[in-house]
Structures are given as structure tokens and as C-alpha cells.
Residue, then its C-alpha position, 0 to 999 in steps of 0.5 A: m500500500t502507498e506509504q503515508k508520506a506519498m498519500k494524497l487522499a484517504l477514505d477511512k471506513v466511509g459509509h453512506a446512505w440515500l433516503g435510508r438505503t445504505v449504499f456502502e459501508d466501511f469503504d477504504l481508499v488510499l490514493g498515492e502521489g501520481e497514482v490513477v485509480a479506476l473505480a468500476g462497478p455496475s450502475g447503482c453501486g455507489k461509485t459516483t457517491i464515493l467520488q463526490i465524498a472524496a471531492g468534498l461535494v457530499e458529506p459521508l454519514r460515517g467515516r472520514v476523509r483525509r486530504h493531503y493536497r492543495r487543490h483538486a478539480v472535477v470533470f463530470q459526465e456533462p461538461r457543465l460549461l457556463p453558457w454565457l461565457t466563451a470557451r476561453d472564459n470557461i477554461a479560465y473561470g477557476l483562475k478568475v475565482a482565484g484572483r489571477g489577472r486577465a492576461e495570465r488567465g488568457a494565456v493559461a486558458e489558451a495553453r490548456a485549450l491547445d493541450v486538449g486539442l482545441d483550436r485558438d478559433d474555438l476559444d471565442k465561441y460560446p458552448v452552444e457553438l461547440s460540438g459535444g466533444m469540444r465542450q468536453r475538451a473544454a471541461v478537461a482544460r478548465a480542470l487542468a488550468v488550476e494545476p490540481d494536485v488531484m483530479f476526479f473524473d466521473e465517467p467523463f467520456t461516456a457520452v462521446d463516440v468511441g474515437l473521441r473517447r480514445a483521444l480524450q483518454d490519451l489526453v488524460i494519460a498525457a496530462a497525468r504523466r506531465a503534471r504528476f497529479s493523482a486521480l480517481f477515475v470512475t468508469h463502468d468500462l473495463a477497457e477504459a480503466v485498463r487504459v488510464a489507471h495504475r490500479l483498479i477497484v471493483l465494487s459490488g452492485v448489490d451492497g457497494r462493497i469492494v469485491d476486489q482491487r488489483a494493480i494493472a500490469g504496465e503503465p497507462g499510455r504504454r498498453d497497446n490495444r492488444t494488451v488492453f484487449d487481452i487483459v479485459e478478455g482475461w477478466s471475462a471469466d473471472p467471477v470478480f467481474a461477473e456483475l460488470f460483464d452481465a450489466d454490459r451484456r444487458g445494456r447491449a441486448 
């Protein structure tokens, strides 16, 4: 397990419930410096709630959260851009709140926009003028602009097509390697987990407990398509992943 001095985030015996229904109990997580952990499980297992608790958006009913970092950022399923601001001002929004000057905000926003594959011409467009993929790129750029120590991704690429999803995953991998931030990445897609993460935690859809957690061989960004396929295919016969594969098959039926 990650040493204390390298720990960025820890959830200790966290439990939560909605409307009196227990979602999960005694959940433990340690996120190390520069580590990307994927949290996977079928719908309703509590993975988004865990992310929201970790990010301070929801208070847990039980347990505690320990944070050892300066700042974090969240990328949601929806881009959540402010419709009255241009892409440039959306990306720079966190910097404005932090009191950074206009010139600096503009320069950082442009740099992060280029990092995620947006063009300079896109920066003066409003969200309604951008495609869905461009809006999600802007959301990632907005998160990166504040130079977070920890990033939280809540199934951020579910709504985009397969080709763009791969490109956005590559952006996250490259940004994590460059900036050395730690990340908690919620997904129901095992191939995505294998591509972006160092370690995988699998939750049960029945009671939200941790079914298994395991290190993923190799490094994010250095696993080619064949390696990703072979790892996921090897998991298909593992009872640990039965709920995930069953849910995927039902979704395609």
C-alpha cells in the first residue's frame, strides 16, 4: 500500500446512505502521489457517491476523509460549461475565482485549450457553438488550468463516440504523466480503466462493497490495444467481474 508520506487522499471506513438505503459501508481508499485509480462497478453501486465524498461535494454519514493536497478539480459526465461565457472564459473561470489577472488567465486558458486539442478559433465561441466533444475538451482544460494536485473524473467520456473517447483518454494519460497529479477515475468500462489507471477497484452492485482491487500490469499510455484487449478478455471469466460483464451484456441486448 502507498506509504503515508506519498498519500494524497484517504477514505477511512466511509459509509453512506440515500433516503435510508445504505449504499456502502466501511469503504477504504488510499490514493498515492501520481497514482490513477479506476473505480468500476455496475450502475447503482455507489461509485459516483464515493467520488463526490472524496471531492468534498457530499458529506459521508460515517467515516472520514483525509486530504493531503492543495487543490483538486472535477470533470463530470456533462461538461457543465457556463453558457454565457466563451470557451476561453470557461477554461479560465477557476483562475478568475482565484484572483489571477486577465492576461495570465488568457494565456493559461489558451495553453490548456491547445493541450486538449482545441483550436485558438474555438476559444471565442460560446458552448452552444461547440460540438459535444469540444465542450468536453473544454471541461478537461478548465480542470487542468488550476494545476490540481488531484483530479476526479466521473465517467467523463461516456457520452462521446468511441474515437473521441480514445483521444480524450490519451489526453488524460498525457496530462497525468506531465503534471504528476493523482486521480480517481470512475468508469463502468473495463477497457477504459485498463487504459488510464495504475490500479483498479471493483465494487459490488448489490451492497457497494469492494469485491476486489488489483494493480494493472504496465503503465497507462504504454498498453497497446492488444494488451488492453487481452487483459479485459482475461477478466471475462473471472467471477470478480461477473456483475460488470452481465450489466454490459444487458445494456447491449
